[in-house]
C-alpha atoms as one frame of an Amber mdcrd trajectory, in Angstrom:
protein
   4.417 -25.321  10.311   3.012 -23.283  12.848  -0.754 -21.746  12.237  -1.093
 -18.830  10.336  -3.509 -15.493  10.508  -2.009 -12.758   8.975  -1.850 -12.442
   5.205   0.932  -9.582   3.596  -1.559  -6.592   4.768  -3.363  -7.714   8.132
  -6.297 -10.393   8.408  -8.653 -10.310   5.938 -11.751 -12.080   4.698 -15.661
 -12.037   3.794 -17.663 -10.691   6.505 -19.626 -13.187   8.472 -17.914 -15.943
   6.716 -14.204 -15.943   7.126 -14.125 -12.675   8.787 -16.769 -12.855  11.950
 -17.503 -11.509  15.209 -15.817 -13.864  16.924 -12.362 -14.026  14.889 -12.334
 -10.213  15.716 -12.943 -10.440  19.517 -10.296 -13.145  20.086  -7.980 -11.317
  17.431  -8.596  -8.067  19.897  -7.780 -10.380  23.012  -4.848 -11.483  21.130
  -3.442  -7.760  20.471  -4.045  -6.561  23.895  -2.227  -9.338  25.376   0.736
  -8.412  23.361   0.498  -4.825  23.165  -1.005  -3.810  26.757  -1.294  -0.263
  27.698  -3.384   2.386  25.198  -4.228   1.381  21.723  -5.569   3.471  19.240
  -8.503   1.882  16.450  -9.404   3.378  13.464 -11.953   2.315  10.666 -12.363
   2.891   6.475 -16.127   3.303   5.285 -16.956  -0.475   5.050 -20.717  -1.357
   6.269 -19.330  -3.858   8.630 -16.764  -1.465  10.152 -18.673  -0.779  13.237
 -19.413  -4.719  14.112 -15.691  -5.529  13.715 -14.328  -2.526  15.370 -16.787
  -3.009  18.285 -15.840  -6.586  18.475 -11.905  -5.759  18.137 -12.635  -3.188
  20.867 -14.148  -5.245  23.122 -11.233  -8.379  23.121  -8.941  -5.565  23.705
 -10.656  -4.079  26.722 -11.121  -7.510  28.309  -7.551  -7.708  28.691  -7.062
  -4.373  30.349  -6.069  -2.127  27.146  -7.612   1.572  26.898  -8.968   2.125
  23.601  -8.470   4.919  21.893 -11.521   5.438  19.113 -10.546   7.741  15.988
 -13.490   6.766  14.246 -13.348   7.050  10.308  -9.793   7.279   9.299  -7.519
   7.122   6.592  -4.871   4.288   7.594  -1.910   6.651   7.406  -3.961   9.511
   9.548  -4.353   6.302  12.154  -0.537   5.830  11.732   0.336   9.150  12.155
  -1.484   9.604  15.366   0.423   6.225  16.741   3.618   7.577  15.905   3.128
  10.836  17.809   1.155   9.754  20.748   1.930   7.602  23.923   0.156   4.294
  22.628   1.578   0.727  22.395   0.029   0.618  18.741  -2.604   0.694  16.685
  -5.366  -1.491  15.026  -6.895  -0.458  11.714 -10.287  -2.014  10.404  -9.982
  -2.108   6.577  -9.344  -4.339   3.621  -8.160  -1.679   1.511  -8.989  -2.293
  -1.853 -10.600  -5.468  -1.684 -14.527  -5.813  -2.695 -17.074  -4.224  -0.021
 -18.020  -7.967   1.380 -14.512  -8.324   2.502 -13.151  -6.462   5.703  -9.832
  -6.925   7.718  -7.737  -6.223  10.613  -4.275  -4.302  10.415  -1.851  -3.905
  13.104   0.397  -0.805  13.744   3.272  -0.947  15.543   4.229   1.947  17.978
   6.540   3.784  15.697   3.344   4.148  13.164   4.834   1.575  10.671   3.061
  -1.692   9.847   3.843  -4.422  12.441   6.401  -6.492  11.470   6.026 -10.685
  10.663   7.710 -11.590  13.936   5.282  -9.502  16.210   2.393 -10.769  13.941
   3.452 -14.205  14.595   3.555 -13.491  18.417  -0.244 -12.543  18.113  -1.026
 -15.687  16.152   0.209 -17.691  18.856  -1.426 -16.372  21.145  -5.050 -16.285
  19.155  -4.136 -20.141  18.209  -3.248 -21.209  22.106  -5.946 -18.973  23.571
  -3.462 -17.975  25.919  -5.147 -14.764  26.677  -4.190 -12.181  29.329  -7.477
 -12.216  31.844  -8.162  -9.297  33.732 -10.753  -9.116  36.832 -13.831  -6.907
  36.343 -11.924  -4.135  37.725  -9.186  -4.135  35.775 -10.726  -4.032  32.516
 -10.005  -1.297  29.973 -12.462   1.141  28.733 -12.623   3.095  25.195 -13.122
   6.508  24.251 -13.660   8.717  21.237 -10.681  10.947  20.288 -11.569  13.798
  17.847  -8.841  15.845  15.534  -6.872  12.756  14.146  -7.309  13.843  10.429
  -6.801  17.614  11.155  -3.427  17.223  12.965  -2.534  14.723  10.105  -3.274
  17.013   7.162  -1.990  20.085   8.642   1.679  18.162   9.210   1.322  17.462
   5.253   0.733  20.835   4.329   3.991  21.814   6.241   6.028  20.010   4.207
   4.889  21.046   0.573   5.052  24.666  -1.139   1.834  25.646  -0.423   2.157
  29.331  -2.133   3.519  27.565  -5.394   0.279  25.424  -5.513  -2.047  27.902
  -4.520  -0.543  30.808  -7.122  -0.999  27.871  -9.862  -4.574  28.135 -10.067
  -4.997  24.520 -10.614  -8.160  22.704 -11.002  -8.055  18.994  -9.813 -10.352
  16.126 -10.214 -10.736  13.940  -7.342 -11.936  10.398  -6.899 -12.071   8.950
  -2.988 -13.912   5.699  -4.209 -16.509   6.093  -1.782 -13.559   5.229   0.983
 -11.611   6.514   3.976 -10.093   9.580   1.811 -13.289  11.177   1.732 -12.668
  12.787   4.903  -9.247  13.723   4.608  -8.508  14.607   0.879 -11.004  17.009
  -0.254 -10.178  19.555   3.171  -6.688  19.180   2.097  -7.156  20.073  -1.374
  -8.995  23.291  -0.205  -6.378  24.039   2.576  -3.833  23.781  -0.264  -5.828
  26.498  -2.238  -6.583  24.381  -5.251 -10.155  23.996  -6.862 -11.796  20.488
  -6.271 -14.249  18.699  -8.580 -15.369  15.720  -6.643 -16.746  12.626  -7.478
 -17.053   9.369  -5.042 -16.092  11.553  -2.010 -19.078  10.838   0.511 -17.843
   7.743   2.524 -20.312   4.822   1.593 -19.368   1.253   2.485 -20.797  -0.750
  -0.526 -18.499   1.327  -2.778 -21.101   2.158  -5.263 -18.889   4.227  -7.452
 -16.946   1.613  -8.537 -14.519  -1.054  -6.895 -12.046   0.504  -4.194  -8.756
  -0.556  -6.386  -7.886   2.757  -8.825  -7.358   0.539 -11.777  -7.864   1.951
 -15.479 -11.182  -0.072 -15.795 -12.271   1.295 -12.490 -11.251   5.263 -13.412
 -13.466   5.907 -16.469 -15.751   8.381 -14.811 -12.849  10.385 -13.308 -10.961
  10.242 -16.443 -13.996  11.277 -18.382 -14.143  13.984 -15.493 -10.360  15.291
 -16.274 -11.167  15.829 -19.885 -14.709  17.413 -19.633 -13.761  19.685 -16.741
 -10.084  20.571 -18.401  -8.630  19.769 -15.091  -4.940  19.889 -14.545  -4.794
  16.480 -12.905  -7.092  13.952 -11.658  -6.503  12.184  -8.123  -7.885   8.513
  -7.335  -7.314   6.811  -3.918  -8.017   3.280  -2.690 -10.746   2.614  -0.004
  -8.695   3.038   2.951  -6.623   6.055   1.575  -3.055   4.941   1.497  -2.662
   4.872  -2.049  -3.060   7.384  -4.890  -3.059   7.139  -8.623  -2.933   9.929
 -11.169  -4.842  10.856 -14.443  -2.940  13.562 -16.042  -4.117  16.511 -17.721
  -4.996  14.853 -21.140  -7.293  12.496 -19.360  -4.323   9.439 -19.516  -4.121
   7.053 -16.771  -0.702   7.378 -15.273   0.386   4.041 -13.643   2.029   3.983
 -10.413   5.654   3.302 -11.318   5.633   6.376 -13.677   4.436   9.007 -10.567
   6.724   6.779  -8.464   9.499   7.856 -10.535   8.256  11.169 -10.824   8.293
  11.959  -7.073  11.306   9.891  -6.706  13.193  12.236  -9.260  11.901  15.501
  -7.916  13.084  14.352  -4.331  16.407  13.351  -5.429  16.942  16.803  -6.827
  15.670  18.585  -3.995  17.802  17.024  -1.604  21.264  16.885  -3.971  21.137
  12.935  -3.628  20.082  10.406  -1.602  18.821   6.964  -1.736  15.320   5.487
  -2.859  14.134   2.474  -1.892  11.884   0.116  -3.658  10.894  -3.229  -4.503
  12.251  -6.093  -7.130   9.653  -5.715  -8.770   9.750  -2.016  -9.754  10.290
  -0.716 -13.205  14.156  -0.032 -14.073  12.631   3.463 -15.288  12.517   4.583
 -11.809  16.481   3.608 -11.300  17.184   5.321 -14.519  15.969   8.505 -13.554
  16.906   8.378 -10.205  20.362   8.054 -10.897  20.510  10.556 -13.685  19.206
  13.546 -10.680  22.491  11.946  -8.730  20.756   9.375  -6.380  20.979   5.569
  -5.963  18.070   3.014  -5.871  18.271  -0.141  -2.911  15.731  -2.827  -3.821
  13.936  -4.843  -1.373  11.394  -7.732  -0.951   8.019  -6.888  -2.323   5.675
  -5.140   0.791   5.413  -1.743   2.088   6.442  -2.522   5.396   9.500  -4.149
   4.125  10.029  -0.954   2.449   9.661   1.358   4.953  11.965  -0.526   7.202
  14.955  -0.566   4.938  14.365   3.347   4.259  14.779   3.658   8.267  17.599
   1.581   8.297  19.390   3.344   5.702  18.129   7.011   5.985  16.615   6.781
   2.674  14.966   9.683   1.033  11.716   8.551  -0.607  10.213   4.873  -1.121
   7.384   3.140  -2.498   5.855   0.985  -4.724   4.476   0.318  -8.333   0.727
   0.230  -7.193   0.551   3.963  -5.990   1.649   3.326  -2.290   4.315   5.900
  -1.874   6.497   6.637   1.548   7.924  10.219   2.948  10.282   9.487   5.654
   9.604  13.429   6.560   5.968  12.516   7.358   6.570   8.539   8.569   7.372
   5.495   7.408   4.432   4.096   5.995   2.421   4.661   2.620   0.548   7.755
   2.484  -2.054   8.695  -0.374  -2.809  12.328   0.917   1.242  13.021   1.096
   1.489  11.599  -2.433  -1.414  13.829  -3.901  -0.108  16.621  -2.268   3.630
  16.121  -3.444   2.516  15.773  -6.837   0.274  19.078  -6.646   3.577  20.708
  -5.664   5.779  19.227  -8.692   3.347  20.297 -11.542   2.921  23.730  -9.757
   6.570  24.227 -10.470   7.492  22.089 -13.386   4.522  22.213 -15.767   1.736
  19.866 -17.235   1.959  15.905 -15.584   1.451  14.576 -19.382   4.513  16.594
 -20.391   6.252  15.194 -17.355   5.271  11.640 -17.831   6.126  12.019 -21.580
   9.816  12.631 -20.799  10.305   9.422 -18.701  12.314   6.755 -20.204   9.881
   4.036 -21.901   9.562   0.275 -20.522   6.566  -1.935 -20.916   5.735  -4.410
 -18.336   3.979  -8.059 -18.594   2.500  -9.640 -15.664   1.346 -13.525 -15.085
  -0.031 -15.820 -12.749   0.551 -19.592 -13.030  -1.322 -21.649 -10.754   1.079
 -23.931  -7.878  -0.061 -25.922  -5.010   1.629 -24.170  -2.082   3.271 -27.524
  -1.240   5.232 -27.406  -4.437   6.067 -23.395  -4.551   9.439 -24.362  -2.653
  10.768 -26.999  -4.864   9.411 -25.669  -8.032  11.482 -22.619  -7.008  14.892
 -24.662  -6.451  14.506 -26.349 -10.113  13.864 -23.023 -11.540  17.006 -21.607
  -9.940  19.214 -24.925 -10.967  17.907 -24.265 -14.301  19.454 -21.077 -14.834
  22.364 -21.343 -12.437  24.802 -20.176 -15.098  23.148 -17.067 -15.181  23.404
 -14.025 -12.590  20.240 -14.238 -10.423  19.046 -12.047  -7.770  17.365 -13.841
  -4.856  15.892 -10.666  -3.196  12.130 -11.853  -3.692  11.789 -14.650  -5.863
  14.353 -15.357  -8.551  14.904 -12.119 -10.783  16.943 -12.610 -13.836  18.175
  -9.324 -16.055  18.134  -9.693 -19.747  18.786  -7.270 -22.711  17.337  -4.117
 -21.492  14.845  -5.486 -19.233  14.274  -8.343 -16.647  12.041 -11.309 -15.674
  10.951 -11.359 -12.144   9.487 -15.185 -10.641   7.969 -14.963  -7.287   5.512
 -17.459  -5.400   2.916 -15.443  -4.150   2.696 -15.224  -0.464  -1.388 -15.500
  -0.028  -2.568 -17.494  -3.243  -1.434 -20.966  -4.469   0.360 -19.221  -7.566
   3.433 -17.997  -8.813   3.682 -14.239 -10.217   5.826 -13.781 -13.392   6.658
 -10.274 -14.057   8.860  -9.293 -17.194   9.964  -6.175 -18.597  11.462  -4.627
 -21.656  12.403  -1.263 -23.424   9.477  -2.893 -26.025   6.029  -4.430 -25.588
   7.414  -7.239 -28.025  10.452  -7.849 -25.563   8.292  -7.849 -22.370   5.803
 -10.347 -24.039   8.591 -12.391 -25.488  10.289 -12.764 -21.976   7.007 -13.446
 -20.076   6.060 -16.163 -22.644   9.225 -18.023 -22.260   9.547 -18.251 -18.623
   5.758 -19.055 -18.261   6.111 -21.955 -20.217   9.203 -23.273 -17.928   7.616
 -22.607 -14.847   4.504 -24.428 -16.344   6.687 -27.339 -17.265   8.214 -27.503
 -13.821   4.922 -27.414 -11.768   3.407 -30.131 -14.356   6.459 -32.159 -13.695
   5.932 -32.260  -9.780   2.417 -32.714  -9.954   3.072 -35.765 -12.030   4.543
 -37.074  -9.118   7.916 -37.567 -10.718  11.259 -37.662  -8.563
């Protein structure tokens, strides 16, 4: 098996342990060998970003690449810059929602999408063989700072929503940027849209002192309290690099990502008079139910935003996204975009009413998630045995094994980054979801125990 460096979302690790200066520089050399020309680079707010960005940039320049340093920007702002300029691609220094001791290196293709696995493999091959392109002292690259990337990105978002409707609604918004990269963009977006924004954790600070950068319900207790105490119309929370957005409704209730995905999908399909919405097989049936009712269609893919984005482009979808708050608006760009998601949700509630009422009208489903430990060497055989056990059932093998049951489904997937199986179950009631999860967790554990016992 070929050596692997990239995970599902770039190369990540604890700084000065797995994520070292040497790794960053050599990865920069590998990226530069494969990309050539000019490469844009940006970073989130982590304390290690300057160190790692300097290392990656040095590696890129050693291969003759001209580096364009955009500075502190959200990931979608870097991607927007790449797709609109004559560059070979981009590199983002970020670990997204991971704890502050982590950092990562993420590659962006020349069209602004996250780099495909085949191109990552080519970079990995160069990295591990150390077949770097060497340049003489007269041919090495240079670096220059580029300003204005965030301003142009935000201007493009503003042109895609009904600003007048948002401004005349007189909304108050509570905003939490998790001390991440969204702090240099989203407050200014809200100002341009004419809403009153009350902010917390909107100063970039690489230790994430406000709360961990993953926008889970447990991490957003301060935002939820702020929404209630300030009588805000909505709460907006972003992750560390600003490509995902989660909402809190006007009553202070946390809105799970599948619900915001469903609401925005329904609105866009109605606006367009139909259209295709693309989402992974792990997404709630709620999304399909509201999209079909609005006159649209849902196409399912494997889990992963780059996979969703490429399928959207291939089939001309009007919208797409994942249940983690990562939403993709093709009229802007083919990547997860937290600022665009915030602007679109503000437009929707300015026209359709309070977010709490919109969420209340959605079909009700209940989701249960489990993890089962499984050594990587047993994953393939375990999947084969599981599929054989249920060969009489109709199984969707798009990503793992998905089986539909009474008004719900079960999805079992081997993790691409950890030695575990992920089990997700959904049902119309919580009892149904728990029953399916308990049943399949037991069966997966039986199969793994059998394989680990050495039985044939």
